[in-house]
Every structure is written in structure tokens, then in C-alpha cells.
N, C-alpha and C positions, 0 to 999 in steps of 0.2 A: 494443612492446618497453619493458621497464623499464630506465631508464638510471641512476637514482640512488635509493638507499634510505637515509634518514637516521633514526636512532633516538636518542631522548633519554629517559633515566630510565625505561627499561623493564627490569624484573627486575634482573639484575646488570649491565646495560649502563648506563654513565653517559652517554656520548655517542659515537656511531659513525656514520660516513658510508661507504657502500659504493657504489662505481661499478661498474656492470655493462656489458659490451659484448655483441656478438653471439657466437654459438657457446656453448661449454660453460665455465661457471665452477664450479670445485670448491671446497668449503669443508671444511677439516679442522681438527683440534684435539683436545686431550685430552677424555676423557669428562667432562661437567659444565662444560666451558669456556663454554658458552652458544651453541653453534652453532645449535641449534633456535630460538633467540630470533629469528633472521632470519625463520624460517617464521612464528612467532607474530606478528611485526610485519607481515608480508605479509597474514596472515589478518585482522588488525585493519584494514588499509588496504582490504581487500576487503569489509568490512562485518560481520565476525564480532562476536558479543557480547563485551563487555569486562567484566572483573572488577576491582574495586579492588585486588586483590592483585598485579596486574601492575605497579603503580607502585613504582618503586624506593624502598626505605626512606630516609626523610629528604627525599623530594621531594613536592611538592604534586600534581604531575601528570606523566604520561608523554605523549610525543608521537612520532608517526611520520609521516614525509613520504615520498611516493613520486612520482617524476617519470617519466611514461610518454610515449613518442612517440605521436602521434595518427594513426591510420589511418582509412579510410572508415567502418568500423563504429563505432568510438569517436566519430568526428566526428558521426555521425547521433545517437548517444545524447546527446552534449553539446548538440546543437541541440534535442533533445526536452526537455531541462531548462533551455532558454533560456540556456545558457552561451555566452559569446562564442567565436566560432571561433578556434582557436589550433593551432599545430603541436605543442604539448605540453600535457599535463594534469598538474597538481600536486594530489595528494590528500593532505590532512592530517587525521590522526585524533588527538584529544586525549582522554586518560582521566584524570579527576580522582580524587584520593584518596577522595572521597565515593562514587565509583562511577559518577558521571555522565560521559558522553562527548559529544564534539562532532565533527562531520565537516565539512570544506569541500572543494569542488572548484574549483580556480582562484580561491580566495578567497571563494567563495559558499557559504553554509551549505546543507547537504543533509541529509535524513533518512537513517537507516541503510538503509531500503528503497530510496531513490533511489541511495544509494552502491552497494548491491549490484547494482541494475539497471545502473548506469553501468559498473561494473568486471566484470560478468559475462563470463566467457570470456577475460579478459585474462591470467589466471594459472591454471594447472592444477597443484594441489599433490598429490603422491603421497607418502605417508609410511608408516612402519611401522604407524601407527595405522589406515591405510586398509585393512589386512588385514581389519578387521572388516566394512567395506563390501564387500570382495571376496567374502567368504563369505555376504553378504546378497543373496539373489536380487533384492531391490528395486532394487539398483544395476545389475544385469546388463542390464536393459532399456535403461538409458541408454547402456551401452557399445555395445550392438547398434545403437541408433539413431544414435549418433555415428559408428560405423563405416560405416553405410549412408547417412549424410547425410540422415536422415529429418526434419530440422527442419521443412520446409514441410508434409510430410504429417502429422506429429504436431500441428502448429499447426492444420491443417485439421480433424483429428479432434476436437481440443479445442473448436474453435469450434462444430462441428455438434452435439457432445455437449451443450454449454451451451445451445444453442438447443432441443434435445430436452428437456433437463432443465427448462428454463423452461416449455415446453409441458406437461410432466407436472405441474409445480407449478400451472399455470393450471387444468388439468383437475381436480386434487385440490381446489383452492379451490372450484370450482363444485360438485363432488360433496359437499363439506362443507356448502355452502349448501343443497343438497337435503336432507341429513340434518337440518339445523337449520331447514328451511323452515317447518314447521308453526308452531312457536312464534314464530319471527321474522316470518313473514308476518302472523300475528294482531297482533303488536305494531305492525308498520308500518301496517296498515290502521286500527288504533285511533288511532295518532298522526296519520295523515293525516286521518281524520274529525274529530279534535279541531281541527286547523288549518283544515279546511274550514268547520267551524261558526263559528270565529272570523273567517275570511276577512280576514286582516290587510290594512289599507290604510294604509301608513306616512304618507301625506300627510294623510289625514283624521284618523287616530288620534293624530297628533302634537298636535292641538288639544284633546284630551279633558280633559287636566289643567286647562286654563284654563276650559273649559266647566263642569267639575265644581265648580270654585271659585266661579264666578258663581252656579250653581244653589244651592249650599250657603248663600250669603250674599245671596240675592236681595233679601230685605226690607231689609237694612241698606244694600245698594248703591242700591236705589231711593230710600230715604229720604234718604240723605246727598247723593246727586247732585241730588235735587229741592230740598233745602234750599239747596244751593250755588247752584243756578240762581235761586232766590227771592232770596237775598242779593245776587246779582250784578245782577239785572235786574228781577225781578217786584215787589218791594216798593216802596212809595212813595218812600222815601228810600234806594233801592238804591245800591250802590257805583258803578254806571254813571252814575246821576243825579248823585251828588256829584262824580264825576270830570268830568262835563259842566260843572257849575258852576265847578269849578276851572279848566277850560280856558277858559271864558268870561272869568273874572277875569284870567287871564294874557293873554288876547287884548286886553282893554282896556289893559293895561300895554304890550303890544306896539305898540299904536297910537301910543304916545309913544316907544317904543324898538324899532326894527326888529330889533335883535339877539335879541329874545325870540321872534321868529316860529318859530324852529326848535323851541323848547320847546312852543309851542302845537301844532305839528304832531305832536310826540311824544305829547302828552297826548291829542290826538284819535285817534291811531293806537292808543294803549293802550286807550282807551274802546271802539274798534271791535273790538279783539281780545277784550276781556272780554265784549262783547255776543255775539260769535261763540261764545265758550266757554260762556256761559250758555245759548245756543240748543242747543249739542251736549249739555250736561248735562241739559237738559230732555228732549231727544229720548231720551237714554240712559235716564233714570229712567222714562220711559213704556214703553221697550222691555223692561225687565227683567220677567221672568215667574217667579213662584214655581210650580215644576212638580216636585213630589216624584216623580212617576212617571218623568219624564225623568232626574232625578238618580239614581234607583235604576238605571236602564238604563245610564247613563254609568259609574257606579261599578262596576257588575257587569262591564262590558266592560274597564275599567281593571284590575280584579282578574284577569280572564282573561289579559290581555296580560302583566301582571307575572308571573303564574304560569308562562306558557309561555316567556317570555324567561329566567326562572330555570331552568326545566326543561331547556331546550335550550342554556343558557349562551350566549345570543346577544342582539343588540339587536333592537328592533322592526323595523328595516330588514332584518335578516337572517332574520326569520321566514319571509318569502316564499321566500327561497333554501332554507331548511331544508325547506319543503314540497316544493320541486322535487326536492331530493335524496331525500326519502322516496318521491316518486312514481317517480323513476328507479330506485331500488332495488327497488321493488315491481314495476315493469315488468320488471326483470331476473328476478325470481322468476316472473313470468307467462310469461317466455320462456326459462326456465332449461333446459328440455329441448332446445330448439333450440340454445342456447349450448353445452350439453354435447356435442351432436352435432358442432358446429363445432370445439370443443376436441379432441374425439377424432380428427377428421380431421387437424387441425393436428399433433397428437402422432404419428399414424401416419406422416404425411409426414416430420416431423423425425426420427423414430426410423429410418425407412427410409433416409433420407439419411445419418444417423450410422452405421448399420451398413454401408452401402455404402462409406463412407470408411474405416471401421475394418477391414473385410474386405480392402480394397485394401492398406492399410498392413500387415495381417497377412501377406498373400501376399508382399509385398516383404520383410518381416522374415524369413520362412522361407527365401527365396532368399539373403538376406544372411547368415543364420545359418550356412549351409554354408561360405560364403567366409570368414567371421570365424573359425569353428572351425579351418579349414585354416590361416589366417594365424597364429593363436595357436599352433597345434601346430608350425608351422614355426619360429616365434620361440623356442618352448621347446626345440626341437632344437638351436638355436644356443646355448642357455643350459645345456646339459648335461642336458636332459631329453628326449633323443632318442626314448626309448621311450614317452613320454607321448602321449596323444591327447586332444584337447579337442573337445567337441561343445557347440554352443550349442543348447539344447533350447527349442523354442517350443511351448507348449501353450495351449489356450483357457482363459481364466479360468472356473472353475466356481462354482456357487453364485449366489445373487442372486435376489431375488423382486421387484425394483423394476420400475417401469413401462418401463424401457429394456431389460430383459433379453429374450433371445430363447431360449425353452426353458430348458435348463440353463446356457446361456452368459450371461456377464455383460459389460456394456459399461461402461467407465470413461473418464475424460477422456484417458487415454493409450492407449486402444484395448481390444482383447479378448484380449490375450496375456499369458501368464506366461512369463518368460524366465529361464532358469537355466543357468549354466555347469557342465558336467559334465566330469570328467576321469578317464581311466583311466591311472594312473601307469605301469603295466607291461602288456606285451602279454598278451592272453588275458583280461584283466579287463574287466568291463563298466563303462562310464562311471558315475561316482557324483558327487553334489554335492561341490564343492570343500571345503565345511565338514566333510565326513566323512573325507576321505582325504588332504588336502594338509597337509604339515608347514609349519613357519614358513619354511624356506628355499624350499620349493616355492611357497608363497604369494607370497613376494617376487618370485620369477622369473615367476610367472603374472601378477602385477600389472604388471611391466615389459613382459611380452610383450603384454599388452592395450594398454598405453599406446604401445608401439612400433607395434602394428597400426593404431592410430587416429591416430598422430602426424602423418600427412601430410594429415589432413582437418581441417576447421574453421578457426577464426580465432584459436586460442590463441596468444598472443604469447610467454609464458614458461611453460616446464615446470619444476616444482620437484620434485626427488627427494630426500626427507629420509630418509636411512638405510634405503633399500629393499634394502640388501645384508645384511639380517639373516639369519644362519644359513648364509652362503655364504663361500667363500674360494677362494684359488688360481686354477685355470683358470676356474672358474665366475665368480669375481669379475672376471677379465679379460674374459670374454664379456659380462658385464653392462656393464662399462665401455665396450666396443666398441658395444653396443646404445645406450647413453645418448649416446655420441658421435655415432652415426648420427642420432639424434633431433635433435641440435644442428645438424645440417647444414641443417635446415629451420626450426628454432625456436631461440629463445634458451633456454638450459637452466641452471639452478642446481642443483647436486648436492651434498648434504651426506653425507659418507661417512667410514667408518673403514677402508676398504680401499685400500691403496696401488695395487693393480692397477686400481682405478677412478679414483683421484685422478690417476694418470699421464695419463689421457686429456684432462685439462682444457686449454682454451686459455689460461686464467688460473687462478691458484691463490690463494685467500684462506685465511689462517690465523687461527684464533680462539684467543686465549690468555687465561687467567684469572690475575689477580694480586691480592694483598692488600696494601693500604697504609693505614696509620693505622687498622687495625681494620676497614676496609671492603673488600669484594670488587669488583673491576673486571674487565670483559671488554673485550678490545681486538680489533679486526679489522685485519689488515695484509695487503697484497698482497705475494706472494713473488716475488723475482727468480729467475733460473735456479739460482743457487748455493743460495739459501735453500730453494728447492723440493727440490733434491736432499737437503738436510739433513732436511727434513720427511718426505719419503718414506722416507729411511733410518730415521728415528725410528719411523715407522709399521711398517716391516719388522722392526726389531730391538729396539724398546722403548727403554728409557732410555739404554742404552749404544750409541752410534753408532760403528761401525768402518768401516774402508776397505772391508770386504767388503759391509756394508750400503749404503755409498755407491755402490759399484760396481753392486750390484743395483738401486739406485734409478735410476742412470743408464741401466741396461739397460731398465728398465721404461719410462722416458721415451722411449728410442730406439724400442722396440717400438710405443709408442702414438703416435709422431709421424705426422702425417697430411699 
């Protein structure tokens, strides 16, 4: 249930706070006073797209806040969004002059998609603009499913349809591979042979750059290391010989001063390390081999490695993985016929299950269609259309040549049915689509009849009727008011109306007035007490001039509508 709606800087509204209670709340006011702004605000709270034009002139942004009581369904949705458990939900929507908008739920930022998921089903808005959807058969399927409480079956059909669609896509992908098989297979085999010839060995190949450098500079490396060994150790007056003499001299001094012993040890150690270095340099110089053939072999392999790593945009370490991927894909080509057979079986199984679920849903829809048609016809009888007969026509979807079709019949995520409301306004006439025969007033009453028929079902907390009294008046308006009031016995209802016969049925009455101050237009919403309510109904009955006669008529309306 919606308990508070607060609006700031939206269209002609500067600042309004509306408190709603259970039962029926009616909203009246002069044409253009801003009554439907309440509906616009609710639509924004529910996640509708926002336009910058809705921001009040002179303001940087508009904001709407709605406070909902939390029931089990809403609590589960809040948990799915990781919102803290609470007995109430505060939704805030802000629209900036730039056109950007932001939404929060209990203070936490949410996307519009999350907001729509969170608030789905909390509010059902019926407006004069919904007549367009009423004559659109695309909406009729949802009316029937709502009436028959098909939520679980529709969800099951959607699930198995998606499974079948995925199986169809998998089969199509394999069949595409077959069509492309020849060229692709030749390319795979060429690339695999190329990698097999190279036979990448990341550990061994990582040393090739160093080996190539040694082979290119073999003569220089051998000469320079041999010369270094000669200077260190092999010549008569080598560095090691001289260092030995220096150590001996310091040793003689240490015989007279013991503090020099550590320096003697350091000199001896340095000489030993240099002798070891000279030995290693000599060994290295003798090991270096000038081998042009091996150099050519190494450089050729390095060239091949660099070419393939560039070609496959990977490192040396990844070449082996690339080879495995090529082999796996080639294996799939080798076994593609078997894979297609498996995919065809999977598609047949999934398609069969999808059609089984869809046909079961279709049978249930056909049974419910009879009951819904009877229910709507009965409701229309109470609304002054006693001669009208409504039939809910359920026909198989035709057309379609996709993988999920069965003969001429088509399967969709919502099943295999086309649903349309047909109406015969007068006896003896065959039922025809609403869009062809219904007038504006008949559409208003048909819309209310449908909502009345489904109002006892589902989890909708608030029903909003926005000027659904188009084209009616008098006794019919009174009947509409009675029907809306009956809906409010099970649901919270907000009704915006121009008809006093409807407004009289309200448990509470809100009045929207428009005023101009300092060149600016302001809309205000006020709750009417009993006396003010009589005055408003008298205005609605008699126009600008209120007389005792219209006041008396207003009191009579209130008395007749008292429950």
C-alpha cells in the first residue's frame, strides 16, 4: 500500500505531499489544475523514462518520493537487491534539468531496471490513454493470464522456450561450421602443421637469443676472454703474481704489527678469486666455437618463433596453447557430424518440452477465456451495457518458419496463442474486435470491467483510475463509481475524476486547485472535510454557480454512496 506521495518542482507543482489511506481516495479539481500530475509522479516512481521538460520552470531538478508498506512479495524483491529488511520502502526519483535522473530505494542507488523490477505490480494505473492498449490485442493476452493466475505457467513456458531457442542456436552454429568447413578446415590444418614443424619448446627456446649472440661474436668472445686470462694469470708478471708479491710485503709488515693480519687475509683471498676467474675465463675461451651452420639454424628458428608469435598475437609460452586450441577445433570438425546429431536430438527434446508446456498453457487459457468473457459481460451489464456480449478469442499464432515452429503454428516466449477481446454491443451482432466497434465511453466501461474482473487476483497494492469516466455521465457514472468502490474493498484505490457521481463514493476526497501568484502558476492539493466536500460536489454538479439545490443534490449523492 502507498501511504505517502511527496512531489517537488514537477510541472506546475511546487511542493505537495499527499497522504493516502486504505479504501478509495478520489481526486477532483478544475480541468488543467494538475490532477494527472499525481499519476505522472507515480509513473516516475515506478521507473518510467523521464524528460527534462517535467522539471518546473526555475528549478534545477524535480523530485518525487513514495512511501510503501512492505509485504512478503516486496520484501523478497528488496532482499534480492540486498536492501536492508524494513517494514517500509522509500523510493525517491530525481530528474535534473539536464535530463539526467537518479533513483534510490531506502537510500541506496538503483538503476531504472532495478527500480522497475522492485516496484513491479505495486501500482496498476488505468487511464484514458490506456484505451490505446485496450484496443491493442497485444495487451489482451496479459489480461487473460492475469485473470487465470497463469504467472507460474507463463514463466515455465518462457524457461523451456529459452532452452529450446538456445538449442536451436547451438545447432545453427554447428551447421554454419559445416558450411564453412572446407576453407576453415584447410586453414586449421595448415596452421597446425606450421606449429608442428616448429614444435615450440618454451624452456629450450628461451635460451636461443643468448646462443645466437654467442655464435655471432664467437671470435671476439674467445679472444677477449683468453686475453683476460693471460693478463690475470698466465703471463710472467701477471696480476695474480704481482698481487702475491704485495701480499707477501704486507705479511712482513704484519709480523711487526698484528693489526695488519686481516689485510693480508683479504689480499690472499682476492688473489685466489682472481686465479679462479682466470681459470674460468680460460675454460670459456677454449669452449667458444665459431659455427656458422649452427648460427644459421638458431637464427632461422628465432625468425620462425617471432613470426608465429606475431601471427597469433601471443607469447612463446602461449604458442603451445594455441596449438592445442587448433587441434581441438579441428577435432570438432572431424566429429562435427556426430555433434550435429547430438544437437538435433537436444533441440528435438527441448522443442517437445516447450510445446508440451505451451499447449498445456493454451488449454488453460481457452478454459479461462470463457470465464473471463462471462465476467466482463456481467460487469458491463452493471455499467449500462447490458446488451453487450464480450468474448475472449484465443487462436493459435500463425506464420513462422523458425526451428521452434510446428507446422503452421508458431511458438513464442509467451506461448502459442493470439488473444483478442471481441464485443457485440447489441443483440444479433457477431462479436468484433473492440477497436472496430467500441466508442470512447464503451472503451472506458470495458476497461473498468476488465480491471474489475481481475481486481481480486494478484498482488497489486494500489489501483489508479485516471479519468476513466470519459464519455459517460448520469446513471452510468454512478455505476462506474460503485464498481470502483467495490475494487477498493480489496485494494487501495486512487481515482481521478470529473464526475460527481463517482467522486461521491470516495472514503476521502482530495481537491487540486491551481493559482497564479507573482506571475507563477502553482497547484495545491488539499484534503476536503465533509462540508468542503459538499461544496466541491455541488461545483461539479452545477458549475461555477453553487446553489442550495446543487448542495442538496451533492448531499444526496453522498448519502446514496455511503457504505
